[in-house]
N, C-alpha and C positions, 0 to 999 in steps of 0.2 A: 377466449384466453384471456384473464383477469389482472396480469402484472400491471402497474400504472406507470407509465412512463410521465403521469404529474409529477413522480416521487423521481423516475428516472430519469428527465430527460429538467424535472425543473427547480425541483426542492434538491435533488443531494447532486446537482451539477452547476447549477446559476451560481455558481458565488461570488460573481464580480456583479447580480442583481442585490444580493443578498443583507452589503455592506451598511450596516445601522447610521443612521441622519445625525449628525450631531448638533441640537439646539443650543440657542445662545444659554450659557451660563448666568443662574441668578448670583446676588451677591450671598454671600454668606454658604459654606457645604449643606447641602438639603440630603435626604435619605429617603429613597423611595422604595417603595415591592409594586406599586397595584399600577405601574406603567413597566411592562414589562421588557426586559432589551428583547430588539430582535432576533429572530435563529440564524447559525450562522449555517451554509451551504445545507451538511446533510445531515439539518438538524440538532450540530452542538449550540444551545442556550447557552453566551453570555451574560456577565455581571458588567457594569462599567463604572468606571471614574472619570469624568468630565472635569477638567482642568477650569480653575478661572477664566483662562486663554483662551477656550474651546477646545482646546486638544485633549480628542476621549482615546482613552487609555480600553480594553477590552481583554477580560479573565477571567480569571477565580478571586473574588477577593475574601484571602484568607485570614483577616484581622484588622480590626479598627480599632484604638484605639486613642489616646485623649490629646494624641498629640502628632497621628499618624494612620497612616490608609495603606495597608502592605497588600499586595496585589501579584499576580500570579500572569502575568499578560500570558496569551494565547495568541500567537501569532499561526493564521492559516492560510498564505499567500497560496490562489488556483495554481495549480500545479506542481506544488513545491512542499517536500513535506516541512511538516509542522512543528513546530519549536516551541521554548517558551523564556521567555523574561521574569528574574523577581526584579517587585520597581517598589519603593517605598515611598512614600509621598506628603511633604507637609500636611496638615489640613487646614489651615491657611491659605492653600496650593486647591484644595479643591472645591467644587464650587454645588455638586454634585455626583451623590453615589447613588448606582439605580442595580440594584440585587435583585436578585433570582426568589420566588417561593419554595419554602424550604425543600421537597420532591428536589425539583428541578437542580438548585443547589448540590445538594447528595451525589446528583446522578450526574452532575457536571465534576465532582470533587473527585464522583469513581475513575472518572475520565482522565484525568492528569493525575491523578496516580498511576492510574493504567499504565500512562506514556513515559512519566518517569520512570518506572518497574520494568518497561517496557522488555530491557538486556533481562533482570534477572525475570520476568513471563518467560520468553522466549525461551531461554539455558531449562527454567523446569519443566516445557513443555517438548523441548527434545533429551530433556531427562527419561521421562514417560515415554516416550516412543520403543513401542517394543519390537526387537530385532529382532528375525531368523540367522541363521547363516545360508548363504545362497547355495552353498553344495554342498551336502553333508561329508567333512572331514576337511573343507581345503578351503583355506582362509581370502579373504578379500571380497567377500559378497553380502551382498546382506538382502534379506524379503523384508515386508512389510504388509501387514492386512489390514485396511481401514474400512471405519463406513464409506468413504468416496469413490476410491480406486485399490489397487495393488501396487505396489512398486520393486523393482527389481535394479541394484547399483551395483556396479562394482567403483564407483568413488568411494573415497575414504568414512571410516563411521560418523565423523561430526561434519562431511559434506552430503551425505546421506541423511542425518537426521537433519538439521537446518531446513534444508529440502523439504520435508516431508513437512516441518512446520509449514513452508512458504506456502504449500500449495494446496495444503488444509483452507490455509486463510485465503485462498483463492476460491475454491471450491465456498468455504462458506460466504463473499461477495458475492460470488454469482448465486446462489441460494437465495439473498436477502434481496437484488434489485432484481431475479428471475425466478420467483419460488418453481418449485417442481410439481411437475403433475404428473412422472408416474416414475417407476422405477426400470431401470432398462433389464434386459433380459441377461447380461452376463456382463464381470466388473468391468471397469476400464482397468488397461494394466499399464504402465508409468516404467520405462525402461531407460536407466539414467546410467550412459553407457563411460566409466570412468577416464575415455578417452574418443579423444579424433580418431584413429584406428579403429576402437572398438566401432564407436558410432559409422563410421563408413562400412565397417564389416556388416551390421545391422541394416543396414541401405541395399547393400546389394543381395543378401538371402530374398530382401522384400522386390530388388526389381527396380529399384527409385538413383537412379544418377541428381540428385539438387545438391544443393549448397544450404540450402537450409538450413540450420542446425540442431531443428527439431521437426516433427512431422506426425501427424496422426492421422493411423491409418484407420480409417471405418469401418473398412471388413472385416479387420481381428480388433476391434475397439482398443487401439497399445498406441502408446506416443512410444517415443524414441526420444530421445533427446540425449545430444554430448556435454559434456560439463568442460572441458579442456580443466580441470583444476591437475591437473597433470605437469601442465605448462610448468606449475607458479608453485610447485611441490616444496622448491626450495624458499620461500616467499613463508607457505603454509609454515615450514616445518622450524624455521625462526621466530616466526613472532609467538607461535604453540607453546614453543622453547622459554622463551621470553615469562612467558605470560604462566609454566609451571615453575620456575625463579621465584615468581611475585607469589605466590601462593603458596609455595614453600616457607618463603620468608615471613610470610605474615602467620600462619599456623605455627611455626617455629616461635617466633615474639610469642602469637597467645600462651604457649603453655608455657613458657619463660615465665610469665605474669604469674600464671597460675602454681608455676613450684615456688618463685620469689614469694609472695603471696605468704603461699602458706609456711615457706621455709621463715618468713621474718614475726609471724604470729608465733610458730611455735620459741624461739627464742625471748617475744615481749613478752609471754605467759613466761617462759621459763625465769624468767626477771624478776616477775610478783609484780608485772606492770597491769596496772587495773584495765579490765573489760571496755571501757569507754572510751580508753587512752592506746589503747590498743587499734578499735577501729578507726578512729580518725587519721591513727598513723597507715593502718591498708590505705581508709579510704585517700593520701595523696598520692600513696605508691602505686595506688590505680589510674589515680588521673595523671600520672607523670606515663605513666606506659602506655594509655590510652589517647591522648595525640601522637606518639610513636606511631600505635596501630591503625590510627586513622590516615597518617597520608599512606601505610601502606598498604591502607585497602582503596585510599586516591588513585595510588597508582597503580592497584592490580585495577583498578573500573577502567584506567585510560587502556590499560593491554585491555580491557572488552570491547573498549570501543573501538581500537585498534582493530583486531579482531575481526569485530560485527562491518569495518567499514577494508576490510580486506576482502570480504567474503564474498560480499554485496561489489564491491569489484572488480573479481575477476568472475561473479557466476551474473551479471546482471545479462550480458543479455542472453547467458541459457535461461533463467528464471522467467523473463517480460515473455520470451519465444513457449516455453512452459504454461505460463498463464494462458496464452495465447492458441495453443495446440487442445490445453484444457479446457478451454470458452468451447473449439467445437466440438469434442469431446460428450461436454455437458450441456448444450445444445439440442443435440441427436439424441444424444442418452434418459435425459430428465426432461425434454421441453417439447422439442418440435420431431421426436421420427419422426426417420425418409419413408417410414412406410405409411403415413398418414401427411406430412405435410411434402410439400416440393423449395428446401430452403433454399432458394440462387446464393450461385458466389458470392455477390458483393456485399451483401446481408448478412452469410455468412463469415466468411472475411472481415469485412468491411464491423459488424460489430466486436468480432475479435480482438480487432485493431485497439476498439476503444475501449477491449479491458484489459487493454497488455498495455497500454498507458495509466493506468487507475497505480495511485498510491495507497497502499496495506499500512492501514497507522491505526491505534485504539482500537484495535475490533470490527471498521468495518472499512469499505472499501473507496476510496474519495476519487473521481475523476469531476474535474473540476475545471477543467481551462485542457481546450486543447496541445497537445504538442509542439513547443515554440517552431523548430527545425521539421515538423512535417506541413506545417500550415505555410510556413515560409515556401518550401518546394513547392507545395501543391498552387498556392499563389502564383508561384515565378509561373509554373508548366500552363495555365490557365490562360496567362498572359503570353501565351507566348501565339502566335499563330494556326501552327500547325499544333493543339490542344488534342485534349484524347474527346472523341464523342461519347455522351453517356449513355448511347445509344450500344456501342462494342462495349460498354463498362457492365453493360444490364445482363447483353448475350452470352458474356463468357462465362465459363465450367469451370467448374471445382480445380480440375487440372492444368486449365491458365495461368493463376496464380502459383504452382511450387515451382522455382526458378530451377530449372536445369542445366549440368556440365552444357548440353550442345546448344543449349538457344538465349537470346538474348537476355541479360538480366532487363537489361531496364524497361523492357516491352513489359513483362510480370510486377518487377516497382513500379509502371504508374499505373498498373491495374490496383494495385494492392493502396496506393497514395489515394486515388480517384473513390475506391470500394471504402476508405475511410470515410472522406471528403461529406462520399451522402448519407453513410452514417449516423457521423456526426450532425448534419446539418438535420435527417429527421428525426432523432432524440431530439436534440435540444433547440433548433431554431424556429422551428416548421413539421413539430412532432408529430407522426404516427402511427409509431411505438403503444402499444396498446390499446386497438383502437377497433374496434369490427372490422374495417374496413383490411389491415392485418390479416384480421383472421383467417378471412378471406381468399387475400393476395398467396399465403402462402399455403394454404390446407390442398389437398389435394381433391378434382373432380373437374366436372364444368369449369371448365379455367382457357382464358385464350391462348391460341398458340403463342402465340408471339408475346415475346420478351416485354418487350413496346408496351401494347397494348394493355398488358398483364401492369406494368407500373405506371399505364399512364390513369387504370381502373383508381391504383392506391391512395394518388398522389390529386386524384379528380380536374387534372387538366392533360391537355398535351406536353410533348412530351417535350418540346421547344418552350415554349412558356414556361414551363418549369426548369428546364434546364439556365434559361438565363437567370432566371430569380435568382437558381442557386450559385451562379456562381460569380454576379452581383454583391451578392449575400457574403461568402465566403471571399470575396476582393474588400473588403470593411472590414473583416476580422483585421486584428488587433492581436499579438503575444501580452499575456501581459505582463509588466513593467510589476520590477519590483515595487512593494509600499510603502507609502512615506508618510501614514496614518500617522508613529510619534516620533521623536528626534531625540528624547528621553534627557532633553538638555533641563529638569525637574524634578526627575529623579533618580534614586539610585540603582544601580544594578545590579544586581546580584545572582550566581548562578541557579 
């Protein structure tokens, strides 16, 4: 297999190593396109403004005039959502401007614009999803047929549409990082339950007693997931009602503007006012209304952001597990079919957790920092005298990763934690993914019967030696801290 982990494990994920070095500023502002700014973690090439005191700001240079440099700063701190800050610098404070070539500048402009318009883009994508009634003549259920999966949902329509958009984004991320090698024999089905009670009923039908909020049933190529949205129905209802009220107010104001302009145009024309004077008067009236319309639009945008924030809060756990289970389905259906490959539990579960922790933004999947809480928990466990031996992690089968009602949760939780740490290490810190050794490790055929022997062949050393190095390295990792790249004391911030 030829999916490159140099891209997967280095260019896409090692954000900390991609920070540009700031050189001493020269006297007086200079501008250069010959010196290409360094790429960001996953291929984002940013432009840069360097001040006379050496402070550096990276982002999109929007405009340069005789007095100011305007920059849309792009902040993409490892493991945190991207955000933008508008900055204006006095030319006298600027020592150097580093621009991208035209094609790269246009690509950066497109990405920044996509991030700014992300709410509208997602809303547009939601609007164009084709949903059908799940039960003919019976309200309350939806079905979707897409290129990557079919979905059945008992959740409300907005939740269903937004979940579909997010899952489609996840599959886009899977596809870019792990290109598909085949088409599955049957479509993947995702069942999005509208309540925990419905989810429990589905699990009972499958003979499962687990507490996971989602599960992939490989024999049926089906993902079951609970939404819990019913528990928050009143919160959702209130914010949607407020949104609808703002939308009606905005529509009414726009209609009032149109009516007012037409009425005044007729009155002025009837009084014999010159057309040029009529246009000037109507332009003033329009400007007055546009101030009020802009205020309404701002309030509506705020309600949109609150609505999205509420959805993210309510669905965070469900979506994370959906991405996790969807990765299992993608890996077995499009990349490593079980008939040809023997994918061990640690590999499957570990990589699923790596993908689960990613951030979907600007059409890409960012996985550029280990989740701080996972890393801290694993470091604590590794520091204990009775830490979990890697031999047990390697030997655990898929069912041991399911958290059952009648089994200790800590045992499964530790397996998940260690599998994630192992997958992270072999993806980024000492990558073996994408190598011929991995293909041989996963392929069925003449293989050592011991999971330990198989793994030793993969990493090229005895397990004891590998485990010592692995533990020592993970203990040296530190959670990503908030970047203090710039304090903004010489610039004016704007939204």
